C-alpha positions in Angstrom: 32.2 -57.5 10.2 29.5 -56.7 7.7 27.4 -55.0 10.3 30.4 -52.8 11.4 31.0 -51.7 7.7 27.3 -50.9 7.3 27.3 -49.0 10.6 30.4 -47.0 9.6 28.8 -46.1 6.2 25.5 -45.1 7.8 27.3 -43.0 10.4 29.4 -41.4 7.8 26.4 -40.5 5.7 24.5 -39.2 8.7 27.6 -37.0 9.7 27.8 -35.7 6.1 24.1 -34.8 6.0 24.4 -33.0 9.4 27.5 -31.1 8.2 25.7 -30.2 5.0 22.7 -28.8 6.9 24.8 -26.7 9.2 26.8 -25.2 6.3 23.6 -24.0 4.5 22.9 -21.0 6.8 22.7 -17.5 5.4 23.2 -14.3 7.2 19.9 -12.4 7.1 21.7 -9.1 6.2 23.4 -10.8 3.3 20.1 -12.1 2.0 18.4 -8.7 2.3 21.3 -7.0 0.5 21.2 -9.6 -2.3 17.5 -9.0 -2.7 17.9 -5.3 -2.7 20.8 -5.5 -5.3 18.6 -7.6 -7.6 15.6 -5.3 -7.0 13.6 -8.1 -5.5 11.0 -7.7 -2.7 12.0 -9.0 0.7 8.5 -10.4 1.0 5.3 -11.0 -1.0 1.8 -11.3 0.4 -1.4 -12.3 -1.3 -5.0 -11.5 -0.4 -4.2 -9.2 2.5 -6.9 -7.8 4.7 -5.4 -5.4 7.3 -7.3 -3.7 10.1 -5.7 -0.8 12.0 -7.0 0.1 15.5 -6.5 3.1 17.8 -7.6 2.8 21.4 -9.5 -0.3 20.5 -11.5 1.3 17.7 -11.1 0.4 14.0 -9.7 3.4 12.2 -8.6 2.0 8.8 -9.2 -1.2 6.8 -7.0 -2.1 3.8 -7.4 -4.8 1.2 -5.2 -5.9 -1.6 -4.7 -9.0 -3.6 -0.9 -8.6 -3.9 1.7 -6.7 -1.9 5.5 -6.5 -2.6 7.5 -5.5 0.5 10.7 -3.5 -0.4 11.4 -2.4 3.2 15.0 -3.6 2.7 15.8 -0.4 0.7 18.0 1.8 2.7 17.3 5.2 1.1 13.6 4.7 0.2 11.8 1.7 1.6 8.4 1.1 0.1 5.5 -1.3 -0.4 4.0 -1.9 -3.8 0.5 -2.9 -4.6 0.7 -4.0 -8.3 -2.9 -5.3 -8.4 -4.6 -2.4 -6.7 -5.6 -1.3 -3.2 -8.9 -0.6 -1.4 -8.6 1.5 1.8 -11.5 2.6 4.1 -10.9 5.3 6.7 -13.4 5.3 9.5 -14.0 8.4 11.8 -15.1 8.3 15.4 -18.7 9.0 14.3 -18.7 6.0 12.1 -18.5 7.9 8.8 -16.1 6.6 6.3 -14.0 7.6 3.3 -12.8 5.0 0.8 -9.8 5.2 -1.6 -9.4 2.7 -4.4 -7.0 2.4 -7.3 -5.6 -0.3 -9.7 -2.0 0.3 -8.6 -0.3 1.9 -5.6 3.2 2.4 -4.1 3.6 3.7 -0.5 6.9 5.1 0.7 7.6 4.3 4.4 9.9 7.2 5.4 7.8 10.0 3.8 4.4 8.4 4.4 3.4 9.4 0.9 1.5 7.0 -1.4 0.9 7.3 -5.1 -2.3 5.6 -6.3 -2.8 5.2 -10.1 -5.3 4.1 -12.7 -9.0 4.3 -12.0 -8.6 6.2 -8.7 -11.8 6.7 -6.8 -12.2 8.5 -3.5 -15.7 8.5 -1.8 -16.8 10.4 1.3 -20.0 8.7 2.3 -21.1 11.3 4.8 -20.8 14.3 2.4 -21.7 12.2 -0.6 -18.6 13.5 -2.5 -16.8 11.4 -5.1 -13.5 12.1 -6.7 -12.3 10.3 -9.9 -8.8 10.7 -11.4 -6.0 8.7 -13.0 -3.3 9.5 -10.4 -3.5 10.7 -6.8 -0.7 11.4 -4.2 -1.7 10.9 -0.6 0.3 12.5 2.2 -0.7 10.3 5.1 1.1 12.4 7.7 -0.7 15.6 6.6 -4.0 13.7 5.7 -3.9 15.4 2.3 -4.7 14.4 -1.4 -3.1 16.0 -4.4 -3.3 15.4 -8.2 -2.1 17.3 -11.2 -4.1 15.1 -13.6 -7.6 15.5 -14.9 -10.3 14.8 -12.3 -14.0 14.8 -11.8 -15.5 15.8 -8.4 -19.2 14.9 -7.9 -21.1 16.5 -5.0 -24.8 16.2 -4.2 -25.4 19.4 -6.1 -22.5 19.8 -8.5 -20.2 18.1 -11.0 -16.8 19.7 -11.4 -14.1 18.9 -13.9 -10.5 20.1 -14.0 -6.8 19.5 -14.0 -5.2 19.8 -10.6 -6.9 19.2 -7.3 -5.9 19.4 -3.6 -8.0 18.3 -0.7 -8.1 17.0 2.9 -8.3 13.2 2.9 -12.0 13.4 3.8 -12.8 15.7 0.8 -14.2 18.4 3.2 -11.8 21.2 2.3 -10.7 21.3 -1.4 -9.0 23.6 -3.9 -9.4 23.2 -7.6 -7.2 24.3 -10.5 -8.3 24.9 -14.1 -11.9 23.9 -13.4 -15.2 23.8 -15.3 -18.6 22.4 -14.6 -21.8 23.5 -13.0 -21.6 25.0 -9.5 -24.6 25.9 -7.4 -24.0 29.1 -5.4 -26.0 30.2 -2.4 -26.9 33.9 -2.2 
């Protein structure tokens, strides 16, 4: 009789635990909506090192110590890099351009990224370096834009100004409100 009571209690406890486990499921959509309502990321990644390839060749490398994924936003999904980002774009000839900044936010739908604080863009082939506090990067159009102060260093010149536009490899650029020394060929 004692064994039967113990078996009934054990079976009841086991049945209760199983029922409890099955009742703890959440609909993924409800969880995503809850996170979006609370302005929480749907995912967080630390120490990422991404490599993008096209036809088997590496085209872009990206590193960041922290990423917040807000892709659950309906209107404007984005990724946030609160501890900075380091991107290297590699051309087919092996030349590269790097983009670094202490903070970045990248919008998925528009493919526009804002990079802020201690922004540095370096084209190693041309030996051009751009320094600014804020940079918008249109990744679809492969274009940089800033309305902040900047310094552009070339092998022969150092230019300062407020307002700068350029292709992402710094080959073709337009400067607003500039000053500095410029070497002109006759």
